[in-house]
C-alpha positions as CSV (number, residue, x, y, z in Angstrom):
1,X,-53.4,84.1,14.6
2,X,-50.2,84.9,13.1
3,X,-51.5,86.2,9.7
4,X,-50.4,84.9,6.4
5,X,-47.2,86.8,5.6
6,X,-45.9,86.2,9.1
7,X,-46.8,82.5,9.1
8,X,-44.7,82.0,5.7
9,X,-41.7,84.0,7.1
10,X,-41.6,82.2,10.4
11,X,-42.0,78.8,8.7
12,X,-39.4,79.6,5.9
13,X,-36.8,80.7,8.4
14,X,-37.1,77.6,10.6
15,X,-37.3,75.5,7.4
16,X,-34.0,77.3,5.7
17,X,-32.2,77.1,9.2
18,X,-33.2,73.2,9.5
19,X,-31.9,72.7,5.9
20,X,-28.6,74.5,6.7
21,X,-28.0,72.7,9.8
22,X,-29.1,68.9,8.7
23,X,-27.3,69.1,5.4
24,X,-24.2,70.5,7.1
25,X,-24.2,67.8,9.8
26,X,-24.3,65.1,7.2
27,X,-22.0,66.6,4.8
28,X,-19.3,66.8,7.7
29,X,-20.0,63.4,8.8
30,X,-19.8,61.6,5.3
31,X,-18.1,64.2,3.0
32,X,-19.4,65.8,0.0
33,X,-18.4,63.6,-2.9
34,X,-22.1,63.0,-3.3
35,X,-24.7,65.4,-2.1
36,X,-26.1,63.2,0.7
37,X,-27.0,66.1,2.7
38,X,-29.3,67.6,0.2
39,X,-30.5,64.3,-0.7
40,X,-31.6,63.5,3.1
41,X,-33.2,67.1,3.2
42,X,-35.1,66.5,0.0
43,X,-36.3,63.1,0.9
44,X,-37.1,64.2,4.6
45,X,-39.0,66.9,3.3
46,X,-41.1,65.1,0.7
47,X,-41.8,62.7,3.6
48,X,-43.0,65.5,5.9
49,X,-45.0,67.5,3.3
50,X,-46.7,64.1,2.5
51,X,-47.4,63.5,6.1
52,X,-48.9,67.0,6.6
53,X,-50.7,66.6,3.5
54,X,-52.1,63.2,4.5
55,X,-53.2,64.7,8.0
56,X,-54.7,68.0,6.4
57,X,-58.0,66.5,4.9
58,X,-59.1,65.2,8.4
59,X,-58.1,68.6,10.0
60,X,-56.1,66.3,12.6
61,X,-53.2,68.7,12.4
62,X,-54.6,72.1,11.0
63,X,-57.3,74.1,12.6
64,X,-56.5,77.4,10.8
65,X,-55.0,78.3,7.3
66,X,-52.1,80.0,9.3
67,X,-51.0,76.6,10.6
68,X,-51.0,75.5,6.7
69,X,-49.2,78.3,5.6
70,X,-46.4,77.9,8.5
71,X,-45.8,74.3,8.0
72,X,-46.1,73.9,4.2
73,X,-45.6,76.8,2.4
74,X,-43.3,78.2,5.0
75,X,-41.4,75.4,6.7
76,X,-41.4,72.9,4.0
77,X,-40.8,75.5,1.4
78,X,-37.9,76.8,3.0
79,X,-36.6,73.3,4.1
80,X,-37.0,72.0,0.4
81,X,-39.1,72.6,-2.5
82,X,-38.8,69.1,-3.6
83,X,-41.3,68.4,-1.0
84,X,-43.8,70.4,-3.0
85,X,-42.8,68.9,-6.2
86,X,-43.1,65.3,-4.7
87,X,-46.8,66.0,-3.3
88,X,-47.8,67.4,-6.4
89,X,-46.5,64.3,-8.4
90,X,-48.2,61.9,-6.0
91,X,-51.4,63.8,-6.1
92,X,-51.4,63.6,-9.9
93,X,-50.7,59.9,-9.9
94,X,-53.2,59.1,-7.2
95,X,-56.0,60.9,-9.4
96,X,-55.2,58.3,-12.1
97,X,-53.4,60.8,-14.1
98,X,-50.1,58.7,-14.3
99,X,-49.3,60.1,-17.6
100,X,-49.3,63.6,-16.4
101,X,-47.2,62.7,-13.4
102,X,-44.5,61.2,-15.4
103,X,-44.4,64.1,-17.5
104,X,-44.3,66.5,-14.8
105,X,-41.3,64.5,-13.4
106,X,-39.5,64.4,-16.4
107,X,-40.2,68.1,-17.4
108,X,-39.3,69.2,-13.9
109,X,-35.9,67.2,-13.9
110,X,-34.9,68.3,-17.6
111,X,-36.1,72.0,-17.2
112,X,-34.6,72.6,-13.9
113,X,-31.1,71.0,-14.8
114,X,-31.5,73.2,-18.2
115,X,-32.1,76.1,-15.8
116,X,-29.2,75.6,-13.6
117,X,-27.0,75.2,-16.7
118,X,-28.5,78.3,-18.2
119,X,-27.7,80.3,-14.9
120,X,-24.1,79.0,-14.8
121,X,-23.7,79.9,-18.6
122,X,-25.3,83.6,-17.8
123,X,-22.8,84.0,-15.0
124,X,-19.8,82.9,-17.3
125,X,-21.1,85.4,-20.0
126,X,-20.8,88.5,-17.9
């Protein structure tokens, strides 16, 4: 098969290009006063990783680890990391760990926004 690294690289390249294309088409179509392109990419990526995750236990889609690496780690990771976040949150909620899933959502949003603000502040400090 492809091998682990090659699978991730190929999937990541395809996911990144797909994100660029789709978000650009949407932004040009409806404008950029609200990040509709990013929202569509994030929601569609979350749907895709949910679909893949739902198919994986029955091995309907994946006959090898390379296929998972290509589709989930590579493509979905390159397309949007929100898909991984959504899958992990759902897994916590489905495992009857609702408190942890809520904490994960709150922590992720707050910490990621703080990190973005910190990155902006660091650039301004240079």
